[in-house]
SESE-127135 format. One line per 2 residues: their letters; for each residue x, y, z of N, C-alpha, C, O. Coordinates in pm, 1 decimal. Layout:
BEGIN
a = X:Y:Z:X:Y:Z:X:Y:Z:X:Y:Z; ...
# end
This chain:
BEGIN
mr = -512.1:-973.6:-3048.3:-471.7:-1058.9:-2937.0:-572.6:-1173.4:-2924.0:-693.3:-1151.1:-2914.3; -521.6:-1293.3:-2924.2:-605.7:-1412.2:-2910.2:-633.8:-1436.4:-2762.7:-543.7:-1437.9:-2678.8
rg = -760.5:-1455.2:-2734.8:-798.6:-1481.3:-2596.3:-842.6:-1626.4:-2584.6:-934.9:-1672.0:-2652.1; -773.6:-1696.5:-2497.2:-797.7:-1839.8:-2485.8:-877.8:-1876.8:-2362.6:-945.7:-1794.0:-2301.8
kt = -867.5:-2001.8:-2328.8:-942.1:-2061.9:-2217.9:-911.8:-1991.7:-2085.3:-1003.3:-1963.3:-2007.9; -784.4:-1963.8:-2058.9:-745.2:-1899.7:-1931.7:-810.5:-1763.3:-1918.1:-862.8:-1729.3:-1812.0
wr = -807.5:-1684.4:-2026.3:-867.7:-1550.4:-2023.2:-1018.0:-1560.4:-1996.5:-1072.5:-1484.9:-1916.0; -1085.2:-1655.2:-2065.6:-1230.6:-1671.6:-2047.5:-1263.6:-1712.5:-1904.3:-1357.6:-1660.2:-1844.5
qa = -1187.2:-1804.8:-1850.3:-1215.1:-1849.9:-1713.2:-1188.6:-1739.7:-1611.2:-1248.7:-1739.1:-1503.8; -1100.6:-1648.0:-1643.4:-1068.5:-1538.0:-1551.9:-1166.0:-1421.3:-1564.5:-1171.9:-1335.7:-1476.3
hp = -1243.0:-1417.3:-1674.1:-1335.4:-1306.3:-1701.7:-1469.5:-1330.7:-1632.7:-1538.2:-1427.6:-1665.2; -1508.8:-1243.6:-1536.7:-1633.7:-1265.7:-1461.7:-1760.1:-1270.5:-1548.3:-1860.9:-1327.2:-1506.1
gd = -1756.4:-1212.0:-1668.1:-1873.3:-1212.7:-1754.8:-1886.0:-1336.9:-1841.0:-1986.1:-1353.4:-1910.9; -1787.6:-1423.7:-1837.6:-1788.5:-1544.1:-1920.1:-1848.8:-1660.1:-1841.4:-1821.2:-1673.8:-1722.2
pa = -1930.4:-1743.8:-1905.2:-1987.9:-1859.3:-1834.0:-1883.0:-1954.6:-1776.3:-1911.1:-2027.6:-1681.2; -1763.3:-1954.2:-1833.0:-1657.4:-2043.1:-1783.2:-1588.0:-1987.4:-1658.7:-1500.6:-2053.2:-1602.1
fs = -1626.1:-1867.0:-1615.8:-1561.3:-1800.8:-1501.1:-1572.4:-1885.0:-1374.4:-1673.3:-1950.5:-1348.0; -1464.1:-1880.1:-1297.6:-1460.4:-1940.7:-1165.1:-1371.8:-1853.3:-1077.7:-1267.1:-1807.5:-1123.5
pe = -1411.1:-1829.2:-953.0:-1323.4:-1751.0:-865.3:-1182.7:-1809.5:-855.9:-1085.3:-1735.1:-844.6; -1171.8:-1940.2:-860.5:-1040.6:-2004.5:-852.0:-949.5:-1970.3:-969.5:-827.5:-1982.8:-958.9
ts = -1007.6:-1927.4:-1080.9:-927.6:-1890.9:-1198.0:-922.7:-1739.3:-1217.6:-874.7:-1691.7:-1320.5; -971.6:-1664.1:-1120.3:-974.8:-1518.6:-1128.5:-848.9:-1457.3:-1066.9:-819.2:-1482.3:-950.1
pf = -774.8:-1377.5:-1144.1:-657.8:-1310.9:-1085.2:-695.9:-1218.5:-969.8:-621.4:-1206.9:-872.5; -811.6:-1152.7:-980.1:-852.1:-1060.8:-874.0:-889.2:-1134.4:-745.7:-865.9:-1083.5:-636.1
fh = -946.1:-1252.7:-758.5:-973.7:-1335.1:-641.3:-843.2:-1365.6:-568.0:-834.8:-1353.5:-445.8; -742.4:-1405.1:-644.3:-613.9:-1439.6:-583.0:-540.5:-1315.6:-532.6:-475.3:-1321.2:-428.3
ls = -550.0:-1204.5:-604.2:-489.9:-1079.8:-555.0:-554.6:-1036.2:-424.1:-485.5:-995.1:-331.0; -687.5:-1045.2:-417.0:-757.5:-1007.9:-293.4:-715.3:-1095.7:-176.9:-693.7:-1047.4:-65.8
rl = -703.8:-1225.0:-203.4:-658.0:-1317.0:-98.7:-516.1:-1283.5:-56.1:-484.4:-1283.6:62.9; -430.2:-1254.7:-154.6:-291.0:-1220.7:-126.0:-281.9:-1094.4:-40.7:-212.3:-1092.8:60.9
vg = -351.1:-990.0:-81.3:-346.5:-863.7:-6.7:-407.3:-881.6:132.7:-355.2:-828.3:230.7; -516.6:-956.1:141.2:-578.4:-982.2:271.3:-485.1:-1056.2:365.7:-473.0:-1020.7:483.0
ly = -419.2:-1159.1:314.0:-325.2:-1236.3:396.8:-205.0:-1150.7:435.9:-158.5:-1155.7:549.8; -155.5:-1072.4:340.6:-44.3:-980.4:370.3:-82.9:-886.6:484.9:-4.0:-867.1:577.3
hl = -201.8:-828.9:480.4:-246.4:-738.5:586.5:-257.8:-810.6:720.8:-218.8:-756.3:824.2; -311.1:-932.1:719.3:-320.1:-1008.6:844.4:-182.2:-1032.4:905.0:-161.7:-1012.7:1024.8
rm = -87.6:-1075.0:820.7:47.8:-1102.7:869.9:116.6:-974.2:916.5:180.3:-971.4:1021.8; 103.0:-868.2:836.7:164.4:-740.3:874.2:104.5:-688.7:1004.9:177.8:-645.9:1094.1
da = -27.2:-692.5:1016.4:-90.3:-644.2:1139.9:-41.6:-722.0:1261.2:-18.8:-663.7:1367.2; -25.4:-852.6:1246.7:23.8:-933.9:1357.9:165.4:-893.3:1397.9:198.7:-895.3:1516.4
hl = 248.6:-856.9:1301.6:385.8:-814.8:1330.6:392.9:-669.7:1380.1:479.8:-634.8:1460.1; 300.6:-586.0:1331.7:307.5:-443.1:1364.5:235.1:-405.9:1493.6:271.6:-308.2:1559.0
kp = 133.8:-481.9:1530.3:56.1:-449.2:1650.3:143.5:-436.3:1775.2:124.1:-342.3:1852.4; 239.1:-527.5:1798.2:322.1:-514.7:1918.8:402.4:-384.5:1927.3:443.7:-344.5:2036.1
ig = 424.9:-318.1:1813.2:498.3:-191.1:1817.4:404.8:-71.4:1795.7:449.8:39.6:1767.0; 273.1:-96.2:1809.9:175.3:11.5:1802.0:151.3:65.9:1662.1:111.5:181.2:1645.8
md = 175.2:-16.5:1561.8:158.9:28.2:1423.5:58.0:-61.5:1351.9:16.2:-164.7:1404.2; 20.0:-19.6:1230.7:-68.0:-98.1:1144.3:-34.4:-67.0:998.4:48.4:19.7:970.1
vp = -99.0:-137.9:906.7:-68.1:-123.2:764.3:-96.5:18.0:712.6:-12.7:72.2:640.6; -210.3:80.4:745.7:-231.0:217.4:695.6:-121.2:314.8:741.0:-76.3:397.8:662.0
rw = -78.7:305.7:864.9:29.8:392.3:913.1:160.8:361.9:838.3:236.7:452.7:804.3; 185.3:232.7:813.5:303.7:189.0:739.1:303.5:252.8:600.7:407.6:298.7:553.7
rv = 187.6:256.2:534.9:179.3:319.6:403.2:215.3:467.7:410.5:293.4:517.5:329.4; 158.0:537.0:507.6:183.3:680.7:521.0:330.9:706.1:549.5:391.5:793.5:487.4
ln = 388.7:632.1:641.2:529.7:650.8:674.0:617.7:630.7:551.1:710.9:707.7:528.0; 588.5:527.7:472.7:667.4:500.9:352.1:652.6:611.3:248.1:750.9:653.5:187.1
il = 531.8:656.8:228.5:508.3:763.9:130.3:582.8:889.4:172.1:647.3:954.0:89.5; 574.4:924.3:299.4:641.9:1045.7:346.0:793.4:1029.4:348.1:866.3:1127.9:336.4
he = 840.5:908.5:362.5:984.8:884.4:353.8:1033.0:908.3:210.5:1143.2:958.6:188.1; 949.8:872.0:115.9:984.3:884.7:-26.0:988.9:1030.7:-71.6:1069.7:1067.7:-156.8
ye = 901.9:1112.0:-14.4:891.8:1254.2:-50.1:926.2:1336.5:73.6:904.8:1290.8:185.9; 978.0:1454.2:54.9:1008.4:1540.7:170.1:880.4:1574.1:245.9:877.3:1574.4:368.9
fa = 775.3:1602.1:169.8:643.0:1625.7:225.6:541.9:1589.6:117.9:576.7:1576.6:0.6; 417.3:1573.6:158.5:310.8:1544.8:62.3:180.4:1600.3:117.6:163.5:1613.0:238.9
ti = 89.2:1632.7:28.4:-42.7:1677.5:72.4:-124.1:1555.0:113.1:-94.0:1442.7:72.6; -225.7:1578.0:192.3:-311.4:1467.4:234.2:-373.2:1399.4:112.8:-381.2:1276.7:108.1
sr = -416.6:1477.1:15.4:-479.0:1415.6:-103.1:-377.7:1334.5:-183.4:-413.1:1230.6:-239.2; -254.3:1379.0:-190.4:-149.6:1303.3:-261.4:-120.5:1171.4:-189.0:-105.6:1066.8:-252.2
ia = -112.7:1177.9:-57.1:-90.2:1055.8:21.9:-206.9:959.0:1.1:-185.7:839.4:-18.8; -329.3:1010.5:5.7:-448.0:926.7:-14.3:-444.7:861.6:-152.4:-476.7:743.6:-166.9
dl = -405.8:938.8:-253.4:-398.8:886.9:-389.2:-294.5:775.2:-399.3:-322.1:669.6:-456.1; -176.5:798.0:-345.2:-69.9:697.4:-350.8:-104.7:572.4:-270.8:-67.8:461.5:-309.4
av = -175.7:590.1:-159.6:-211.6:476.9:-73.5:-342.4:410.5:-117.4:-380.2:306.2:-64.1; -410.5:470.4:-213.6:-539.8:423.6:-262.2:-638.5:412.3:-144.8:-695.8:306.8:-117.7
ir = -655.0:525.5:-77.8:-746.8:538.0:35.7:-826.0:666.4:14.4:-772.0:764.5:-36.6; -953.1:666.9:52.9:-1035.0:787.9:40.4:-970.9:902.5:118.9:-911.6:881.5:224.7
vs = -983.9:1023.1:65.3:-924.1:1140.7:129.0:-979.0:1158.9:270.4:-903.3:1191.2:361.9; -1108.3:1139.1:289.5:-1166.6:1157.2:423.1:-1106.9:1058.1:523.4:-1079.7:1094.5:637.8
tm = -1086.8:935.1:481.5:-1025.4:833.6:568.1:-880.3:870.3:596.3:-833.9:859.8:709.9; -808.9:913.5:492.8:-669.1:951.9:509.7:-655.7:1072.0:602.3:-564.4:1077.1:684.8
tk = -745.7:1168.1:589.1:-741.0:1286.9:674.9:-750.7:1246.8:821.6:-673.9:1295.6:904.5; -844.4:1158.3:853.9:-858.7:1110.9:992.3:-731.8:1040.8:1038.9:-685.3:1062.9:1150.7
li = -676.3:956.5:952.8:-554.1:883.9:987.5:-437.7:980.2:1010.5:-363.1:965.3:1107.3; -422.0:1077.4:923.4:-312.4:1174.7:936.8:-322.8:1248.8:1069.3:-222.3:1266.5:1138.1
yr = -443.2:1292.4:1105.9:-457.1:1365.7:1232.4:-436.5:1275.5:1354.4:-389.5:1322.2:1458.1; -471.3:1146.1:1343.0:-438.4:1051.7:1451.3:-287.1:1036.0:1461.1:-230.4:1034.7:1570.4
me = -223.2:1024.1:1346.2:-77.2:1009.7:1345.5:-9.6:1136.6:1395.9:97.2:1129.6:1456.9; -69.4:1250.7:1371.7:-13.1:1375.7:1424.8:-24.7:1378.0:1577.3:67.1:1422.4:1646.3
se = -138.0:1330.1:1629.6:-153.7:1326.5:1776.2:-57.0:1226.9:1840.1:-26.6:1237.6:1958.9; -8.8:1130.6:1762.2:90.8:1033.6:1808.7:233.5:1082.8:1783.1:330.2:1012.2:1811.6
dl = 245.5:1203.7:1729.5:374.2:1266.8:1697.1:453.7:1190.6:1590.8:576.7:1194.2:1590.5; 383.2:1121.8:1500.8:449.8:1050.7:1390.9:466.7:1141.4:1269.2:561.6:1127.0:1192.0
vr = 372.6:1235.5:1253.3:376.9:1330.4:1142.8:345.0:1470.3:1195.1:292.8:1487.7:1305.2; 378.0:1568.1:1112.8:344.1:1707.6:1143.5:269.8:1762.0:1022.5:309.0:1736.8:908.5
tc = 163.2:1836.3:1047.0:88.5:1897.8:937.3:105.2:2048.9:943.3:128.7:2106.8:1049.4; 92.4:2111.2:826.7:91.6:2257.3:819.7:16.9:2297.7:693.3:5.9:2220.6:598.0
vs = -33.1:2418.3:695.1:-103.3:2472.0:578.6:1.4:2508.7:473.9:105.7:2565.7:505.8; -28.0:2475.4:350.1:63.1:2506.9:240.1:82.8:2657.0:228.0:-12.4:2734.2:239.0
qt = 206.0:2697.3:205.6:235.2:2839.7:188.6:185.0:2891.1:54.2:163.1:3011.1:37.9; 166.7:2801.0:-42.3:121.2:2843.0:-174.5:-30.2:2832.6:-192.7:-86.5:2897.9:-280.5
dg = -96.9:2750.4:-109.9:-241.9:2734.6:-120.7:-297.5:2704.2:17.7:-281.2:2593.6:69.4; -361.9:2801.5:75.9:-414.2:2789.3:212.3:-519.4:2682.4:230.7:-555.1:2650.7:344.2
rv = -570.8:2625.2:121.4:-671.9:2518.6:130.2:-608.6:2380.7:142.1:-678.1:2281.6:164.5; -476.9:2374.5:127.2:-405.9:2246.8:120.1:-325.0:2223.7:247.4:-257.1:2313.9:296.5
te = -333.5:2101.6:300.1:-255.1:2063.5:417.8:-139.4:1975.5:373.3:-158.3:1875.0:304.7; -19.7:2015.2:413.6:100.1:1937.2:385.0:137.9:1856.0:507.6:112.7:1896.6:621.0
vr = 198.7:1740.9:483.2:233.7:1647.2:590.4:380.9:1611.2:578.4:430.8:1587.5:468.4; 450.2:1607.2:691.5:591.4:1568.8:698.0:611.6:1469.1:810.8:535.9:1466.7:907.9
lt = 714.8:1387.0:796.6:751.9:1294.4:904.0:818.1:1370.8:1018.3:888.8:1469.1:996.0; 794.7:1325.3:1139.0:868.0:1375.1:1255.3:983.4:1278.7:1282.1:993.9:1174.7:1217.1
ek = 1068.5:1312.6:1376.4:1176.1:1220.5:1414.5:1118.1:1089.8:1467.9:1169.7:981.9:1438.9; 1011.1:1100.1:1545.5:945.9:979.4:1597.5:890.3:896.3:1481.7:895.7:773.4:1485.5
gr = 837.5:962.4:1379.9:787.6:892.7:1261.7:898.7:820.6:1187.9:879.7:708.3:1141.2; 1015.3:884.6:1176.9:1130.7:820.9:1111.4:1176.0:696.9:1190.4:1209.1:593.7:1132.2
aa = 1176.7:709.1:1321.5:1215.7:595.2:1405.9:1114.7:480.9:1391.6:1152.5:363.9:1385.2; 985.8:516.5:1386.7:881.7:414.7:1369.8:896.4:345.9:1233.9:879.3:224.5:1223.0
ls = 927.9:423.8:1131.4:947.0:367.5:997.8:1058.3:263.0:999.3:1046.4:157.8:936.5; 1162.6:291.6:1069.0:1275.2:198.2:1078.9:1229.6:65.9:1141.1:1264.3:-41.6:1092.2
qv = 1152.9:74.8:1247.5:1100.8:-45.4:1313.4:1007.6:-122.5:1220.9:1015.8:-245.0:1210.9; 918.8:-49.7:1153.1:820.6:-112.9:1066.2:888.9:-180.5:947.7:849.1:-289.6:907.0
ra = 990.2:-116.9:893.1:1061.3:-177.2:779.4:1128.6:-308.5:819.4:1132.9:-403.2:741.0; 1179.8:-313.1:939.6:1240.8:-437.7:987.4:1135.4:-548.3:994.8:1160.7:-661.2:952.7
ka = 1018.1:-516.2:1047.9:909.7:-614.8:1056.7:862.2:-654.6:917.3:840.5:-772.8:890.4; 846.1:-556.1:828.2:800.1:-583.1:691.6:901.9:-667.9:615.4:865.9:-745.0:526.4
gh = 1028.1:-652.7:651.0:1132.5:-732.2:586.5:1113.2:-881.0:608.8:1142.3:-961.7:520.5; 1064.0:-917.9:727.1:1039.0:-1059.2:756.1:929.3:-1114.3:664.8:940.3:-1225.2:612.4
if = 824.8:-1036.0:646.8:714.4:-1078.5:560.1:763.8:-1088.5:415.4:731.7:-1183.9:344.6; 841.8:-989.6:372.3:895.1:-991.1:236.3:978.9:-1116.1:212.3:963.4:-1183.4:110.4
er = 1067.9:-1146.7:306.7:1154.5:-1264.4:292.2:1072.3:-1392.6:282.5:1104.3:-1482.6:204.8; 967.6:-1399.4:361.3:882.2:-1518.5:358.0:808.4:-1527.3:223.9:795.5:-1635.6:166.7
af = 760.6:-1413.8:174.7:683.0:-1412.6:50.3:769.4:-1433.1:-73.8:730.3:-1505.5:-165.3; 886.1:-1369.8:-77.3:967.9:-1368.0:-198.6:1103.1:-1438.1:-182.9:1190.2:-1425.1:-268.9
gd = 1120.3:-1511.5:-74.7:1247.8:-1577.3:-49.4:1292.3:-1672.5:-159.0:1412.1:-1691.3:-180.3; 1197.3:-1732.4:-228.4:1232.7:-1826.6:-334.8:1213.2:-1767.5:-474.1:1213.7:-1840.8:-573.0
as = 1196.0:-1634.7:-482.8:1175.9:-1567.8:-612.1:1306.6:-1506.1:-660.6:1384.6:-1452.6:-581.8; 1328.8:-1514.3:-790.0:1448.1:-1452.0:-850.2:1420.8:-1303.2:-874.7:1306.4:-1258.0:-870.9
de = 1527.4:-1229.4:-899.5:1512.0:-1088.0:-935.6:1420.4:-1072.9:-1056.1:1334.7:-984.5:-1059.1; 1438.7:-1159.4:-1155.6:1358.9:-1152.3:-1277.5:1210.8:-1175.8:-1248.1:1124.7:-1108.8:-1305.2
ei = 1181.3:-1270.0:-1160.0:1041.9:-1297.0:-1124.1:980.2:-1178.6:-1050.6:864.9:-1143.5:-1075.3; 1055.9:-1117.4:-961.0:1005.8:-1000.6:-889.3:982.9:-885.7:-987.3:880.9:-817.1:-979.6
qa = 1076.1:-864.4:-1078.5:1060.1:-758.6:-1178.9:938.1:-783.6:-1266.9:863.7:-690.3:-1297.1; 916.6:-907.9:-1308.2:800.4:-941.9:-1391.2:670.7:-920.1:-1314.1:573.3:-868.2:-1368.6
fm = 670.1:-960.0:-1187.0:552.1:-939.8:-1102.2:521.8:-790.6:-1087.3:407.0:-748.1:-1099.6; 625.7:-712.2:-1060.8:607.9:-566.9:-1047.2:556.9:-505.6:-1177.5:467.5:-421.0:-1175.2
am = 612.5:-547.1:-1289.8:569.4:-493.7:-1419.3:421.8:-525.9:-1444.5:345.7:-440.3:-1489.5; 383.2:-648.1:-1415.6:243.9:-688.0:-1438.6:148.7:-613.1:-1345.2:44.9:-564.5:-1390.2
tr = 181.7:-602.8:-1217.4:91.3:-532.8:-1125.2:82.9:-383.9:-1159.0:-24.4:-324.6:-1147.7; 192.8:-323.2:-1199.8:188.7:-181.7:-1241.7:101.7:-164.8:-1365.6:23.7:-69.9:-1373.9
ri = 114.2:-255.9:-1461.8:33.9:-247.1:-1583.8:-113.7:-260.7:-1553.1:-195.5:-185.8:-1606.5; -148.8:-355.7:-1467.6:-289.0:-374.7:-1430.6:-340.7:-249.2:-1359.2:-450.9:-202.5:-1387.8
yd = -261.7:-195.4:-1267.3:-301.6:-73.2:-1196.0:-327.4:39.9:-1296.3:-431.3:105.7:-1291.1; -232.6:61.7:-1386.8:-247.0:168.1:-1485.7:-369.3:146.0:-1575.2:-437.9:241.8:-1610.8
ni = -396.7:20.8:-1611.5:-515.3:-9.1:-1693.8:-645.2:25.1:-1621.5:-739.4:74.6:-1683.2; -650.6:-0.9:-1491.9:-771.0:26.5:-1413.9:-783.8:174.4:-1381.2:-893.7:229.9:-1380.8
y = -670.1:237.4:-1353.8:-670.2:378.0:-1312.2:-729.2:463.5:-1422.4:-738.6:585.4:-1407.7
# end
């Protein structure tokens, strides 16, 4: 694979590197701005981005362990554990000890959690439309493929 000027400028170890040409600089800015916008939309309904992640993960699976949720959300297990128990006190999720392994805590959505997810998805839809309103299906698919590949390479 030939590595050209763009690759060198994006590589932090190369003298030609510049934050402006770094994909990670732009990804960090993108994720930071996304969180700011999401938090502004979610705060009025008592939600935030970490809760949104948990609700989505639990919607995808019937139940998940705290460590599995932390892994999928890319959050430390200790941080996720605190968040899960806060969400349980808010009646968004329910926890129970695994029947197959007493050391493992499983988490499920409550009805209130499902209702909150519905509200959050509506708010997130506005951000999505603003971000991807002018993108084609092919562009979204290419973006998803590239971000998944980068994630897998780092993981």
